Structure formats: structure tokens, C-alpha cells
PDB file of N, CA, C and O in Angstrom, chain B, residues numbered from 101:
ATOM      1  N   MET B 101      12.736  14.455-111.915  1.00  0.00           N
ATOM      2  CA  MET B 101      13.876  15.188-111.154  1.00  0.00           C
ATOM      3  C   MET B 101      13.358  16.468-110.940  1.00  0.00           C
ATOM      4  O   MET B 101      12.701  17.106-111.762  1.00  0.00           O
ATOM      5  N   SER B 102      13.756  16.923-109.510  1.00  0.00           N
ATOM      6  CA  SER B 102      13.230  18.480-109.124  1.00  0.00           C
ATOM      7  C   SER B 102      14.689  19.017-109.282  1.00  0.00           C
ATOM      8  O   SER B 102      15.779  18.446-109.300  1.00  0.00           O
ATOM      9  N   GLY B 103      14.284  20.407-109.396  1.00  0.00           N
ATOM     10  CA  GLY B 103      15.382  21.281-109.585  1.00  0.00           C
ATOM     11  C   GLY B 103      15.156  22.624-110.202  1.00  0.00           C
ATOM     12  O   GLY B 103      14.225  22.716-111.002  1.00  0.00           O
ATOM     13  N   LYS B 104      15.826  23.593-109.959  1.00  0.00           N
ATOM     14  CA  LYS B 104      15.428  24.923-110.521  1.00  0.00           C
ATOM     15  C   LYS B 104      16.361  25.279-111.754  1.00  0.00           C
ATOM     16  O   LYS B 104      17.576  25.474-111.731  1.00  0.00           O
ATOM     17  N   PRO B 105      15.523  25.314-112.801  1.00  0.00           N
ATOM     18  CA  PRO B 105      15.969  25.762-113.971  1.00  0.00           C
ATOM     19  C   PRO B 105      17.237  26.821-114.057  1.00  0.00           C
ATOM     20  O   PRO B 105      16.880  27.920-113.633  1.00  0.00           O
ATOM     21  N   VAL B 106      18.225  26.806-114.364  1.00  0.00           N
ATOM     22  CA  VAL B 106      19.176  27.897-114.476  1.00  0.00           C
ATOM     23  C   VAL B 106      19.966  28.091-116.143  1.00  0.00           C
ATOM     24  O   VAL B 106      20.236  27.211-116.960  1.00  0.00           O
ATOM     25  N   ARG B 107      20.166  29.460-116.216  1.00  0.00           N
ATOM     26  CA  ARG B 107      20.783  29.487-117.314  1.00  0.00           C
ATOM     27  C   ARG B 107      22.281  29.562-116.990  1.00  0.00           C
ATOM     28  O   ARG B 107      22.789  30.211-116.076  1.00  0.00           O
ATOM     29  N   ILE B 108      22.811  28.900-117.761  1.00  0.00           N
ATOM     30  CA  ILE B 108      24.518  28.539-117.945  1.00  0.00           C
ATOM     31  C   ILE B 108      25.272  28.660-118.967  1.00  0.00           C
ATOM     32  O   ILE B 108      24.657  28.572-120.030  1.00  0.00           O
ATOM     33  N   ALA B 109      26.422  28.837-119.053  1.00  0.00           N
ATOM     34  CA  ALA B 109      27.380  28.642-119.820  1.00  0.00           C
ATOM     35  C   ALA B 109      28.578  27.744-119.898  1.00  0.00           C
ATOM     36  O   ALA B 109      29.497  27.721-119.080  1.00  0.00           O
ATOM     37  N   VAL B 110      28.473  27.069-120.887  1.00  0.00           N
ATOM     38  CA  VAL B 110      29.262  25.826-121.004  1.00  0.00           C
ATOM     39  C   VAL B 110      29.937  25.493-122.106  1.00  0.00           C
ATOM     40  O   VAL B 110      29.450  25.534-123.236  1.00  0.00           O
ATOM     41  N   VAL B 111      31.615  24.990-121.712  1.00  0.00           N
ATOM     42  CA  VAL B 111      32.581  24.964-122.655  1.00  0.00           C
ATOM     43  C   VAL B 111      32.716  23.456-123.240  1.00  0.00           C
ATOM     44  O   VAL B 111      33.176  22.665-122.416  1.00  0.00           O
ATOM     45  N   PHE B 112      32.434  22.972-124.377  1.00  0.00           N
ATOM     46  CA  PHE B 112      32.564  21.712-124.841  1.00  0.00           C
ATOM     47  C   PHE B 112      33.852  21.449-125.704  1.00  0.00           C
ATOM     48  O   PHE B 112      33.750  21.505-126.930  1.00  0.00           O
ATOM     49  N   GLU B 113      34.848  21.215-125.217  1.00  0.00           N
ATOM     50  CA  GLU B 113      35.943  20.686-125.745  1.00  0.00           C
ATOM     51  C   GLU B 113      36.134  19.317-126.656  1.00  0.00           C
ATOM     52  O   GLU B 113      35.602  18.369-126.079  1.00  0.00           O
ATOM     53  N   PRO B 114      36.559  19.056-127.535  1.00  0.00           N
ATOM     54  CA  PRO B 114      36.987  17.575-128.473  1.00  0.00           C
ATOM     55  C   PRO B 114      37.860  16.830-127.098  1.00  0.00           C
ATOM     56  O   PRO B 114      38.827  17.292-126.492  1.00  0.00           O
ATOM     57  N   GLY B 115      37.248  15.733-126.910  1.00  0.00           N
ATOM     58  CA  GLY B 115      38.028  14.657-126.198  1.00  0.00           C
ATOM     59  C   GLY B 115      37.603  15.032-124.549  1.00  0.00           C
ATOM     60  O   GLY B 115      37.739  14.215-123.639  1.00  0.00           O
ATOM     61  N   LYS B 116      37.259  15.928-124.429  1.00  0.00           N
ATOM     62  CA  LYS B 116      36.759  16.372-122.919  1.00  0.00           C
ATOM     63  C   LYS B 116      35.564  16.554-122.345  1.00  0.00           C
ATOM     64  O   LYS B 116      34.628  16.854-123.085  1.00  0.00           O
ATOM     65  N   LYS B 117      35.360  16.428-121.064  1.00  0.00           N
ATOM     66  CA  LYS B 117      33.933  16.478-120.514  1.00  0.00           C
ATOM     67  C   LYS B 117      33.682  17.997-120.659  1.00  0.00           C
ATOM     68  O   LYS B 117      34.615  18.800-120.618  1.00  0.00           O
ATOM     69  N   ALA B 118      32.352  18.377-120.834  1.00  0.00           N
ATOM     70  CA  ALA B 118      31.536  19.693-120.721  1.00  0.00           C
ATOM     71  C   ALA B 118      32.237  20.281-119.387  1.00  0.00           C
ATOM     72  O   ALA B 118      32.410  19.615-118.366  1.00  0.00           O
ATOM     73  N   ARG B 119      32.636  21.719-119.566  1.00  0.00           N
ATOM     74  CA  ARG B 119      33.060  22.489-118.349  1.00  0.00           C
ATOM     75  C   ARG B 119      32.248  23.589-118.351  1.00  0.00           C
ATOM     76  O   ARG B 119      32.284  24.442-119.238  1.00  0.00           O
ATOM     77  N   PRO B 120      31.334  23.623-117.170  1.00  0.00           N
ATOM     78  CA  PRO B 120      30.658  24.813-116.824  1.00  0.00           C
ATOM     79  C   PRO B 120      31.380  26.024-116.547  1.00  0.00           C
ATOM     80  O   PRO B 120      32.277  25.861-115.720  1.00  0.00           O
ATOM     81  N   VAL B 121      31.272  27.023-116.930  1.00  0.00           N
ATOM     82  CA  VAL B 121      31.929  28.305-116.750  1.00  0.00           C
ATOM     83  C   VAL B 121      31.333  29.172-115.777  1.00  0.00           C
ATOM     84  O   VAL B 121      31.949  29.495-114.761  1.00  0.00           O
ATOM     85  N   TRP B 122      30.007  29.625-116.062  1.00  0.00           N
ATOM     86  CA  TRP B 122      29.235  30.555-115.102  1.00  0.00           C
ATOM     87  C   TRP B 122      27.654  29.889-115.319  1.00  0.00           C
ATOM     88  O   TRP B 122      27.281  29.169-116.245  1.00  0.00           O
ATOM     89  N   PHE B 123      26.819  30.412-114.075  1.00  0.00           N
ATOM     90  CA  PHE B 123      25.426  30.272-114.322  1.00  0.00           C
ATOM     91  C   PHE B 123      24.850  31.316-113.600  1.00  0.00           C
ATOM     92  O   PHE B 123      25.470  32.040-112.821  1.00  0.00           O
ATOM     93  N   GLU B 124      23.441  31.406-113.910  1.00  0.00           N
ATOM     94  CA  GLU B 124      22.678  32.550-113.413  1.00  0.00           C
ATOM     95  C   GLU B 124      21.948  31.931-112.159  1.00  0.00           C
ATOM     96  O   GLU B 124      21.594  30.752-112.191  1.00  0.00           O
ATOM     97  N   LEU B 125      21.709  32.773-110.990  1.00  0.00           N
ATOM     98  CA  LEU B 125      20.795  32.081-110.070  1.00  0.00           C
ATOM     99  C   LEU B 125      20.200  33.436-109.335  1.00  0.00           C
ATOM    100  O   LEU B 125      20.942  34.303-108.873  1.00  0.00           O
ATOM    101  N   ASN B 126      18.965  33.489-109.297  1.00  0.00           N
ATOM    102  CA  ASN B 126      18.324  34.744-108.739  1.00  0.00           C
ATOM    103  C   ASN B 126      18.952  36.088-109.291  1.00  0.00           C
ATOM    104  O   ASN B 126      19.311  37.005-108.552  1.00  0.00           O
ATOM    105  N   ARG B 127      19.030  36.102-110.464  1.00  0.00           N
ATOM    106  CA  ARG B 127      19.728  37.104-111.510  1.00  0.00           C
ATOM    107  C   ARG B 127      21.026  37.750-111.102  1.00  0.00           C
ATOM    108  O   ARG B 127      21.280  38.953-111.168  1.00  0.00           O
ATOM    109  N   ARG B 128      21.889  36.694-110.631  1.00  0.00           N
ATOM    110  CA  ARG B 128      23.189  37.216-110.395  1.00  0.00           C
ATOM    111  C   ARG B 128      23.920  35.945-111.026  1.00  0.00           C
ATOM    112  O   ARG B 128      23.621  34.783-110.753  1.00  0.00           O
ATOM    113  N   GLN B 129      24.846  36.308-111.842  1.00  0.00           N
ATOM    114  CA  GLN B 129      25.945  35.449-112.442  1.00  0.00           C
ATOM    115  C   GLN B 129      26.862  34.968-111.367  1.00  0.00           C
ATOM    116  O   GLN B 129      27.500  35.755-110.667  1.00  0.00           O
ATOM    117  N   HIS B 130      26.917  33.792-111.252  1.00  0.00           N
ATOM    118  CA  HIS B 130      28.119  33.050-110.362  1.00  0.00           C
ATOM    119  C   HIS B 130      29.300  32.283-111.591  1.00  0.00           C
ATOM    120  O   HIS B 130      29.014  31.338-112.325  1.00  0.00           O
ATOM    121  N   LYS B 131      30.483  32.919-111.541  1.00  0.00           N
ATOM    122  CA  LYS B 131      31.588  32.227-112.307  1.00  0.00           C
ATOM    123  C   LYS B 131      31.986  30.864-111.258  1.00  0.00           C
ATOM    124  O   LYS B 131      32.120  30.903-110.035  1.00  0.00           O
ATOM    125  N   VAL B 132      32.123  29.659-112.183  1.00  0.00           N
ATOM    126  CA  VAL B 132      32.652  28.611-111.423  1.00  0.00           C
ATOM    127  C   VAL B 132      33.980  28.733-111.562  1.00  0.00           C
ATOM    128  O   VAL B 132      34.576  29.085-112.580  1.00  0.00           O
ATOM    129  N   ALA B 133      34.605  28.322-110.124  1.00  0.00           N
ATOM    130  CA  ALA B 133      35.843  28.808-109.932  1.00  0.00           C
ATOM    131  C   ALA B 133      36.401  27.172-110.095  1.00  0.00           C
ATOM    132  O   ALA B 133      37.516  27.013-110.593  1.00  0.00           O
ATOM    133  N   GLU B 134      35.778  26.233-109.759  1.00  0.00           N
ATOM    134  CA  GLU B 134      36.171  24.734-110.052  1.00  0.00           C
ATOM    135  C   GLU B 134      35.171  23.915-110.001  1.00  0.00           C
ATOM    136  O   GLU B 134      34.150  24.135-109.349  1.00  0.00           O
ATOM    137  N   THR B 135      35.396  22.833-110.734  1.00  0.00           N
ATOM    138  CA  THR B 135      34.195  21.865-110.747  1.00  0.00           C
ATOM    139  C   THR B 135      34.881  20.599-109.995  1.00  0.00           C
ATOM    140  O   THR B 135      35.660  19.838-110.568  1.00  0.00           O
ATOM    141  N   THR B 136      34.527  20.486-108.769  1.00  0.00           N
ATOM    142  CA  THR B 136      35.176  19.398-107.868  1.00  0.00           C
ATOM    143  C   THR B 136      34.766  18.093-108.062  1.00  0.00           C
ATOM    144  O   THR B 136      35.583  17.232-107.732  1.00  0.00           O
ATOM    145  N   TYR B 137      33.563  17.679-108.575  1.00  0.00           N
ATOM    146  CA  TYR B 137      33.463  16.351-108.950  1.00  0.00           C
ATOM    147  C   TYR B 137      32.257  16.612-110.036  1.00  0.00           C
ATOM    148  O   TYR B 137      31.568  17.619-110.194  1.00  0.00           O
ATOM    149  N   HIS B 138      32.239  15.086-110.877  1.00  0.00           N
ATOM    150  CA  HIS B 138      31.091  15.240-111.709  1.00  0.00           C
ATOM    151  C   HIS B 138      30.803  13.632-111.829  1.00  0.00           C
ATOM    152  O   HIS B 138      31.670  12.777-111.650  1.00  0.00           O
ATOM    153  N   TRP B 139      29.635  13.404-112.113  1.00  0.00           N
ATOM    154  CA  TRP B 139      29.194  12.137-112.124  1.00  0.00           C
ATOM    155  C   TRP B 139      27.918  11.856-113.208  1.00  0.00           C
ATOM    156  O   TRP B 139      27.174  12.765-113.577  1.00  0.00           O
ATOM    157  N   LYS B 140      27.803  10.616-113.605  1.00  0.00           N
ATOM    158  CA  LYS B 140      26.420  10.410-114.284  1.00  0.00           C
ATOM    159  C   LYS B 140      25.579   9.377-113.868  1.00  0.00           C
ATOM    160  O   LYS B 140      26.091   8.291-113.598  1.00  0.00           O
ATOM    161  N   ASP B 141      24.149   9.562-113.753  1.00  0.00           N
ATOM    162  CA  ASP B 141      23.068   8.762-113.290  1.00  0.00           C
ATOM    163  C   ASP B 141      22.014   8.550-114.164  1.00  0.00           C
ATOM    164  O   ASP B 141      22.215   9.166-115.210  1.00  0.00           O
ATOM    165  N   ALA B 142      21.056   7.980-114.164  1.00  0.00           N
ATOM    166  CA  ALA B 142      19.640   7.884-114.929  1.00  0.00           C
ATOM    167  C   ALA B 142      18.580   8.137-114.166  1.00  0.00           C
ATOM    168  O   ALA B 142      18.646   7.834-112.975  1.00  0.00           O
ATOM    169  N   VAL B 143      17.451   8.712-114.670  1.00  0.00           N
ATOM    170  CA  VAL B 143      16.237   8.437-114.182  1.00  0.00           C
ATOM    171  C   VAL B 143      15.315   7.537-115.279  1.00  0.00           C
ATOM    172  O   VAL B 143      14.895   7.994-116.343  1.00  0.00           O
ATOM    173  N   GLY B 144      15.166   6.617-114.953  1.00  0.00           N
ATOM    174  CA  GLY B 144      14.339   5.922-116.163  1.00  0.00           C
ATOM    175  C   GLY B 144      15.292   5.655-117.394  1.00  0.00           C
ATOM    176  O   GLY B 144      16.357   5.053-117.251  1.00  0.00           O
ATOM    177  N   ASN B 145      14.901   6.082-118.481  1.00  0.00           N
ATOM    178  CA  ASN B 145      15.978   6.070-119.769  1.00  0.00           C
ATOM    179  C   ASN B 145      16.494   7.259-119.988  1.00  0.00           C
ATOM    180  O   ASN B 145      17.128   7.466-121.023  1.00  0.00           O
ATOM    181  N   THR B 146      16.282   8.348-118.934  1.00  0.00           N
ATOM    182  CA  THR B 146      17.115   9.734-119.543  1.00  0.00           C
ATOM    183  C   THR B 146      18.248   9.688-118.445  1.00  0.00           C
ATOM    184  O   THR B 146      18.188   9.592-117.219  1.00  0.00           O
ATOM    185  N   PRO B 147      19.393   9.800-119.406  1.00  0.00           N
ATOM    186  CA  PRO B 147      20.785  10.129-118.469  1.00  0.00           C
ATOM    187  C   PRO B 147      20.953  11.472-117.983  1.00  0.00           C
ATOM    188  O   PRO B 147      20.752  12.416-118.747  1.00  0.00           O
ATOM    189  N   LEU B 148      21.347  11.678-116.628  1.00  0.00           N
ATOM    190  CA  LEU B 148      21.534  12.953-116.145  1.00  0.00           C
ATOM    191  C   LEU B 148      23.054  12.958-115.919  1.00  0.00           C
ATOM    192  O   LEU B 148      23.736  11.978-115.618  1.00  0.00           O
ATOM    193  N   PHE B 149      23.471  14.206-116.110  1.00  0.00           N
ATOM    194  CA  PHE B 149      25.275  14.569-115.826  1.00  0.00           C
ATOM    195  C   PHE B 149      25.065  15.737-114.849  1.00  0.00           C
ATOM    196  O   PHE B 149      24.547  16.849-114.952  1.00  0.00           O
ATOM    197  N   HIS B 150      25.736  14.974-113.745  1.00  0.00           N
ATOM    198  CA  HIS B 150      25.681  15.900-112.637  1.00  0.00           C
ATOM    199  C   HIS B 150      27.339  16.703-112.260  1.00  0.00           C
ATOM    200  O   HIS B 150      28.407  16.092-112.224  1.00  0.00           O
ATOM    201  N   TYR B 151      27.176  17.992-112.047  1.00  0.00           N
ATOM    202  CA  TYR B 151      28.496  19.025-111.813  1.00  0.00           C
ATOM    203  C   TYR B 151      28.642  19.393-110.510  1.00  0.00           C
ATOM    204  O   TYR B 151      27.814  20.265-110.246  1.00  0.00           O
ATOM    205  N   ALA B 152      29.436  19.070-109.433  1.00  0.00           N
ATOM    206  CA  ALA B 152      29.637  19.801-108.142  1.00  0.00           C
ATOM    207  C   ALA B 152      30.608  20.836-108.658  1.00  0.00           C
ATOM    208  O   ALA B 152      31.695  20.535-109.150  1.00  0.00           O
ATOM    209  N   VAL B 153      30.087  22.275-108.497  1.00  0.00           N
ATOM    210  CA  VAL B 153      30.783  22.958-108.808  1.00  0.00           C
ATOM    211  C   VAL B 153      30.884  24.245-107.854  1.00  0.00           C
ATOM    212  O   VAL B 153      29.838  24.542-107.276  1.00  0.00           O
ATOM    213  N   THR B 154      32.090  25.102-107.601  1.00  0.00           N
ATOM    214  CA  THR B 154      32.084  25.952-106.406  1.00  0.00           C
ATOM    215  C   THR B 154      32.330  27.506-107.284  1.00  0.00           C
ATOM    216  O   THR B 154      32.867  27.698-108.375  1.00  0.00           O
ATOM    217  N   ASP B 155      31.838  28.271-106.524  1.00  0.00           N
ATOM    218  CA  ASP B 155      31.978  29.938-107.110  1.00  0.00           C
ATOM    219  C   ASP B 155      33.136  30.665-105.858  1.00  0.00           C
ATOM    220  O   ASP B 155      33.495  31.837-105.735  1.00  0.00           O
ATOM    221  N   GLY B 156      33.529  29.363-105.000  1.00  0.00           N
ATOM    222  CA  GLY B 156      34.619  30.200-103.992  1.00  0.00           C
ATOM    223  C   GLY B 156      33.653  30.489-102.714  1.00  0.00           C
ATOM    224  O   GLY B 156      34.235  30.318-101.643  1.00  0.00           O
ATOM    225  N   GLU B 157      32.443  30.849-102.624  1.00  0.00           N
ATOM    226  CA  GLU B 157      31.875  30.932-101.792  1.00  0.00           C
ATOM    227  C   GLU B 157      30.604  29.779-101.318  1.00  0.00           C
ATOM    228  O   GLU B 157      30.026  29.849-100.234  1.00  0.00           O
ATOM    229  N   ALA B 158      30.352  28.837-102.264  1.00  0.00           N
ATOM    230  CA  ALA B 158      29.183  28.000-101.921  1.00  0.00           C
ATOM    231  C   ALA B 158      29.466  26.501-102.793  1.00  0.00           C
ATOM    232  O   ALA B 158      30.361  26.594-103.633  1.00  0.00           O
ATOM    233  N   LEU B 159      28.967  25.491-102.705  1.00  0.00           N
ATOM    234  CA  LEU B 159      28.969  24.377-103.533  1.00  0.00           C
ATOM    235  C   LEU B 159      27.700  24.259-103.995  1.00  0.00           C
ATOM    236  O   LEU B 159      26.688  24.352-103.299  1.00  0.00           O
ATOM    237  N   TYR B 160      27.755  23.986-105.559  1.00  0.00           N
ATOM    238  CA  TYR B 160      26.509  24.132-106.105  1.00  0.00           C
ATOM    239  C   TYR B 160      26.263  22.554-106.650  1.00  0.00           C
ATOM    240  O   TYR B 160      27.239  21.808-106.574  1.00  0.00           O
ATOM    241  N   GLU B 161      25.285  22.133-107.075  1.00  0.00           N
ATOM    242  CA  GLU B 161      24.938  20.728-107.900  1.00  0.00           C
ATOM    243  C   GLU B 161      24.434  21.285-109.158  1.00  0.00           C
ATOM    244  O   GLU B 161      23.474  22.050-109.071  1.00  0.00           O
ATOM    245  N   LEU B 162      24.952  21.013-110.383  1.00  0.00           N
ATOM    246  CA  LEU B 162      24.269  21.219-111.641  1.00  0.00           C
ATOM    247  C   LEU B 162      23.889  20.209-111.887  1.00  0.00           C
ATOM    248  O   LEU B 162      24.489  19.265-111.373  1.00  0.00           O
ATOM    249  N   VAL B 163      22.681  19.913-112.816  1.00  0.00           N
ATOM    250  CA  VAL B 163      22.525  18.482-113.544  1.00  0.00           C
ATOM    251  C   VAL B 163      22.443  18.931-115.051  1.00  0.00           C
ATOM    252  O   VAL B 163      22.039  20.055-115.348  1.00  0.00           O
ATOM    253  N   PHE B 164      22.824  18.053-115.945  1.00  0.00           N
ATOM    254  CA  PHE B 164      22.404  18.545-117.359  1.00  0.00           C
ATOM    255  C   PHE B 164      21.302  17.159-117.879  1.00  0.00           C
ATOM    256  O   PHE B 164      21.434  15.972-117.582  1.00  0.00           O
ATOM    257  N   ASN B 165      20.425  17.680-118.574  1.00  0.00           N
ATOM    258  CA  ASN B 165      19.694  16.479-119.284  1.00  0.00           C
ATOM    259  C   ASN B 165      19.751  16.568-120.526  1.00  0.00           C
ATOM    260  O   ASN B 165      18.989  17.396-121.024  1.00  0.00           O
ATOM    261  N   PRO B 166      20.466  15.935-121.272  1.00  0.00           N
ATOM    262  CA  PRO B 166      20.755  15.872-122.658  1.00  0.00           C
ATOM    263  C   PRO B 166      19.657  15.685-123.473  1.00  0.00           C
ATOM    264  O   PRO B 166      19.776  16.145-124.608  1.00  0.00           O
ATOM    265  N   ILE B 167      18.578  15.111-123.186  1.00  0.00           N
ATOM    266  CA  ILE B 167      17.251  14.408-123.912  1.00  0.00           C
ATOM    267  C   ILE B 167      16.541  16.112-124.146  1.00  0.00           C
ATOM    268  O   ILE B 167      16.159  16.503-125.249  1.00  0.00           O
ATOM    269  N   ASP B 168      16.480  16.918-122.942  1.00  0.00           N
ATOM    270  CA  ASP B 168      15.791  18.185-123.358  1.00  0.00           C
ATOM    271  C   ASP B 168      16.688  19.211-123.446  1.00  0.00           C
ATOM    272  O   ASP B 168      16.236  20.338-123.652  1.00  0.00           O
ATOM    273  N   GLN B 169      18.091  19.024-123.311  1.00  0.00           N
ATOM    274  CA  GLN B 169      19.037  20.013-123.401  1.00  0.00           C
ATOM    275  C   GLN B 169      18.852  21.034-122.086  1.00  0.00           C
ATOM    276  O   GLN B 169      19.234  22.182-122.311  1.00  0.00           O
ATOM    277  N   SER B 170      18.349  20.794-120.819  1.00  0.00           N
ATOM    278  CA  SER B 170      18.080  21.498-120.012  1.00  0.00           C
ATOM    279  C   SER B 170      19.128  21.451-118.871  1.00  0.00           C
ATOM    280  O   SER B 170      19.775  20.420-118.684  1.00  0.00           O
ATOM    281  N   TRP B 171      19.275  22.381-118.228  1.00  0.00           N
ATOM    282  CA  TRP B 171      20.436  22.625-116.736  1.00  0.00           C
ATOM    283  C   TRP B 171      19.381  22.941-115.503  1.00  0.00           C
ATOM    284  O   TRP B 171      18.459  23.754-115.561  1.00  0.00           O
ATOM    285  N   THR B 172      19.609  22.400-114.767  1.00  0.00           N
ATOM    286  CA  THR B 172      18.829  22.813-113.393  1.00  0.00           C
ATOM    287  C   THR B 172      19.955  22.656-112.015  1.00  0.00           C
ATOM    288  O   THR B 172      20.879  21.855-111.868  1.00  0.00           O
ATOM    289  N   LEU B 173      19.532  23.605-111.229  1.00  0.00           N
ATOM    290  CA  LEU B 173      20.233  23.531-109.820  1.00  0.00           C
ATOM    291  C   LEU B 173      19.594  22.640-109.165  1.00  0.00           C
ATOM    292  O   LEU B 173      18.367  22.705-109.233  1.00  0.00           O
ATOM    293  N   LYS B 174      20.142  21.666-108.430  1.00  0.00           N
ATOM    294  CA  LYS B 174      19.584  20.522-107.726  1.00  0.00           C
ATOM    295  C   LYS B 174      19.850  20.900-106.289  1.00  0.00           C
ATOM    296  O   LYS B 174      18.925  20.763-105.489  1.00  0.00           O
ATOM    297  N   GLY B 175      21.157  21.415-105.824  1.00  0.00           N
ATOM    298  CA  GLY B 175      21.209  21.462-104.463  1.00  0.00           C
ATOM    299  C   GLY B 175      22.522  22.911-104.362  1.00  0.00           C
ATOM    300  O   GLY B 175      23.301  23.187-105.274  1.00  0.00           O
ATOM    301  N   ILE B 176      22.446  23.554-103.152  1.00  0.00           N
ATOM    302  CA  ILE B 176      23.578  24.338-102.574  1.00  0.00           C
ATOM    303  C   ILE B 176      23.860  23.949-101.243  1.00  0.00           C
ATOM    304  O   ILE B 176      22.981  23.759-100.403  1.00  0.00           O
ATOM    305  N   GLN B 177      25.183  23.817-101.019  1.00  0.00           N
ATOM    306  CA  GLN B 177      26.004  23.720 -99.718  1.00  0.00           C
ATOM    307  C   GLN B 177      26.864  24.991 -99.487  1.00  0.00           C
ATOM    308  O   GLN B 177      27.763  25.412-100.214  1.00  0.00           O
ATOM    309  N   THR B 178      26.382  25.537 -98.277  1.00  0.00           N
ATOM    310  CA  THR B 178      27.295  26.759 -97.697  1.00  0.00           C
ATOM    311  C   THR B 178      27.820  26.232 -96.508  1.00  0.00           C
ATOM    312  O   THR B 178      27.523  25.159 -95.983  1.00  0.00           O
ATOM    313  N   ASP B 179      28.726  27.180 -96.080  1.00  0.00           N
ATOM    314  CA  ASP B 179      29.457  26.894 -94.905  1.00  0.00           C
ATOM    315  C   ASP B 179      28.569  27.271 -93.626  1.00  0.00           C
ATOM    316  O   ASP B 179      29.016  27.100 -92.492  1.00  0.00           O
TER     317      ASP B 179
END
């Protein structure tokens, strides 16, 4: 899977899905205003958790790989 590694803050609450709070892109912190959608898929035996989030300006696809505990930015959609 290709993507740009990102630094991210995530809240894990018992009984709920992980919730991204903010992430850094190009040395700028983006506060997550809303998670619009989330889904799971896999590449081979590696499960991947996708989060479509917005900061109010653009839509971002963030992907979590639980095997290596990494987050990547897979895509950006702007108006």
C-alpha cells in the first residue's frame, strides 16, 4: 500500500472504534472535525483500517496498519 506516513493523535475508547483527533501534514496540524466514514480491508494477511476524515476544508483518507502500528495518508479530496 502506498501512502505518506503521518503523525496522528487517536482516541481509543472501550467498546468504540478508534477516533482520529488530529494529524500532521507538511508540518501543519489538521484537527479532525468529523469522521465521515470508516471501513476495513486487507492487503494479503495485513488488515487495514481506513478513515475518511475532514478538517472542514478537505477530505482525507487515513489508513491504520495494526501490524506495524503505522498511519498513512492515502488521499486528499478538495473542492
